[in-house]
N, C-alpha and C positions, 0 to 999 in steps of 0.2 A: 502494500500499500505506499504509492506514496507519502510524503509528508505536505501536508494541505492545511495545514492551522486547526488539528481537534481539540473541539474542547468536550471536555470532562462531562460523563453523565451525568443526571440525576434524575431521581422519582420526580413525574409531573404531581401535580396537585388538581384537587376538584374542585369543583364551582359550583353551588350551589343554579340548580333551576330557577328560571324567570319566564316567564309570556311576554309577550309585545307581539306588535302588527308594523313592526317593522321589521327589517331582514338580518331575525342574529337572532337565536337559539338558546337551548336551555345548555349546549355542555361543548366543549368544543375542542378548542383547540388545548387548551390548558387550562389557564385558570381566570379568574378575573382581568387581571392585568392584559390580556391578551386579546377582550372585547374592546372591539373598534370606535375609535373617540366619532366617527361620523357613522351613523346609523341610517338607512334608508329602507323609504319605503316600496312598495311592491309599482307603485305609480312613478315614483323618483327613479327606479333600478330601471322601469321600462324607457322615460325620459333619454336617461343616460344613455344605453342602449341606442337606441334612434342618432343620439347626437356624437355616439364617438364614433358607428358605424361610418360617419361620412369619414373620420378622419383621416390622416396617414399613420402608420406604427408610430413613425414620430413622435403625432404629436400627439397620439392616445399616450404614447412613454412619458413624455412630457406632462399631459392633462395627470396622470396619476403624480410624477418624481413631485407635484406640485402640491396635490390634492390630497396623498392619501398619507395619514402620516403610520411611523411604523413598518413602511415598505420597503418589502426585501424579494428576492429572487431567486426561487426554489426551482431551481437545475438534474437533471440528471444525464447529464453532456446529451443532450438531445438537439437535431440539429437547429429545431427553430427556435430553443431557450439561449443558441452561440449567438444569434442575430437579434435577437434583443441586450444580447452580452454586448455584442460589439456595437448597436447604434446607443447605448447607453454609455458608451465609452468616446463617443465621440462628442457627448454633452456639454461637456463641462468643456471650460477652453482653461483651465490649470491642468490636466490632464486629471484631474483624481474622477471618483467613479464613484455616483451618485445613489444608486442602490445597491447593498451588501450581499453576496450569494450563499445559498445556504445547498449545500448535497448531503442528500439520506446515504450514507454510505449502507448498504443492505449486506453486506461483505459476501457477494457471490454475484458483484460486476464481472465484466470479463475487464481483464489487463487493459485489456486498447480501452476501455473506456476511462480508468484507473490511470495509463498512459494520459488522455488526455486532458483528464483532470490537473494535472499537474504541468501541462502545457499553458493551461487557461489559467492559472495561478501565477507562471512566471509572465506568458504576455501581457496581464489585465493586471501587473503590480497593484496597481492604484485600488480595488477592490479587496474590501472583505472580505474574508472567503474560512464560510464554517462548513464543518463536516461532524457530524451525529452517525451513530452508528447504536445496531441496539444493545441496550441497557445493561448485559449482562454480558457480552461475551463483543471484542475487539478483533479476535479472527473468526473466520469459519468452525475451526474446531473446535475452538472457545463453544459455539453452537450449538454446535451436537452435541459436544458432552453434556452441554442442558439439556436437552430439547433432541435429542437425536436426530437420527441420520436421514435429508431428505422428506424435514418439514412439510415442504410444501405440497408435497402426495398424501401424505399424512392426512396432516389437514394444515389447508389452504388459509383457511381464513386468518386461523392462529400467525401461520407464519406469516403473514399480510400484517398483523398487528403487530407483532411482535418486533421485525425486521424494516419497518413503512412509516406503520402510522404511529405507534409510539414515540418512535424515536424525532418523526416531526410535531408532534405536542408538546414533548420534553422541550425542543428547539424553540418552539412559538412562545415560551413561557419564559425560559431562560432568556431569548434574546430580545421579547418584550414587541413581538410580533406580532401585527396586525391589520396589515394586507401581504399579498404575493401577487409575483407574476409569474404567470405559467406559459407552457409553449404548448398549449392542449392549440389544433385546427379542426377549424368542420371538414377538412377533408381529409382528413385522419379516419374518414369515416366513424362505424360505430356508434358508442353510447356520443360520438363527440360530433354528431352531424350537427346538433343544434346551439354547440356553446357559444354562450355571448360573447361582449368584448370585457361586461364587467358583471358577476354574481357575486353573493350571498350564502355560502354553503351553508350546512343545519350547525356546523360551530360559532358560525359569527363573523367566521374568517370573509373579509372580501377576496374574491381572488379577480387578476387584470388580465383577460388575454390578449395580450394585441395584437398579438398576429393570425387570430382566429379566424381570418378572412386568404389568408392568402394560401397557394397551394404550395404541394411541394414541389415546383418546378422553381416557383418563387421566392422559396426558401433559398435550392439548390443556386438558383444562378444570386441570391446575396451573398453567398456563401463564395463562389467561386470569384466572383467581381468585384469584392474587401479584402480575401484571402483570411476568410477566417479561418484557425481552426478547429477539428473536426472528427469524428471517429474514424475511425480509417474501415472500418467495419463495414460503411457504410460501400465502399467500396468492392466491397464480395456478398453484394447481394443485400444486406440488412438495409433498413429502414426504421425502422423503430426496434432500438435497442433497450433490453432490459436487463434482469439476473439471466446467468448463461445459461442455468437451467431452463428456460421458459423461453427462449428468443430465437428464430431462425431465420435463417434469408427469407424471402420473400420469390413470388415468382412471376412473374412476367401480368401485367395486368388484376394482380392481387391488392386489393385495400393494402395504404399507407401499414397498417398494423397488426396486420393478417398473419405476421410473423410470431406474435405477442401469444401464448398458450395456445398454439398451437393444437387445431381438433379438440379444442374447447371451449362452452359459452361464454366463458368470462373476456371479456374487455379491457375493463379498466384496474388498475393496480391499486388497493385499500385506499390510499391517497383522496382518491374521487369519487367513494363507491358511499355505501350509509353510512353514517355517522352512528346512528344510534345501534346499530350492531353492532358497532366496534366498541364501543362504550359498552357497551352486555358484557365483549371479550376483555376489555379492561379490569371490569367489575372482576370476572370471574378469576383470571388469572392471579390479581391483589389476593383473592382469597385463597389460592392454590398456593401462593409465598407465605402470608399467614399463619396455614396448617402447616408445612412446611416447616418456618420457625419456631412454632409453640410444640412441634413436635419433637424435635431437637432440642430445645430447652426441658421438656419432661421424660426423654431416654434419661437422659446425664441423671436425672433427679432420680428416677426409679432405680437407674442401677446402685446410686449409694445409701440409697434402704436399706 
């Protein structure tokens, strides 16, 4: 794993439920510290999407930077995210980078993805770059020692929670994240066909998808024209790159994300799925850990009697 300023892992805290007619929700990204300072009613969101859809990606990014506090860019080193990163890098005349980056290292990324992360860190040295891993492991071997081999096959939802959702929530809490830039586009197909420019998820997190209107060809053209670093796996038939165990090259004419979770109904990772189910998983995982901790206390006490 290249050195990219790894941050220490801390356990996220819960927050109280609340209800509102604004576009936030009853849990989320971690704690009350990460609820957005700005809330949107559904009608306001609709209006914003109408207006933002008329703007260029550069203008959308400028609007987000100017308007949204606690803005971070989440990246899995995908092609679209590299475009946003490069556009943002050109916005500041003094060379500073106005939006910090967050990378969730699942411990199962391709080496080519990790190599790209290091190249990005070097090229865009003015950007803050935070990396988060699963809470109880810093290597795949450590993760499997705790959770067993091939958890993505035996319990895919739990795997997504442990390697993606929990680290992201912890990052949002520790970093004070209130809004994120994503690399989702409508042309990626599947559940992303109707991706808006701006949305608020069930957790209350504001998500901005500045390149939602771009095609894969648009993204490729920008990358080539501006000499932006990209994942070399794209030269080998891959289009959307995730974990090595669930990503394959795509055939001509297939959807961009057809190589993700090939042969399964799944089209989205846990970061963009129903958060209430993952909240349930979080409670189950905490209960399991508490039970194991209690057993560790009781057993020595019994032996001492």
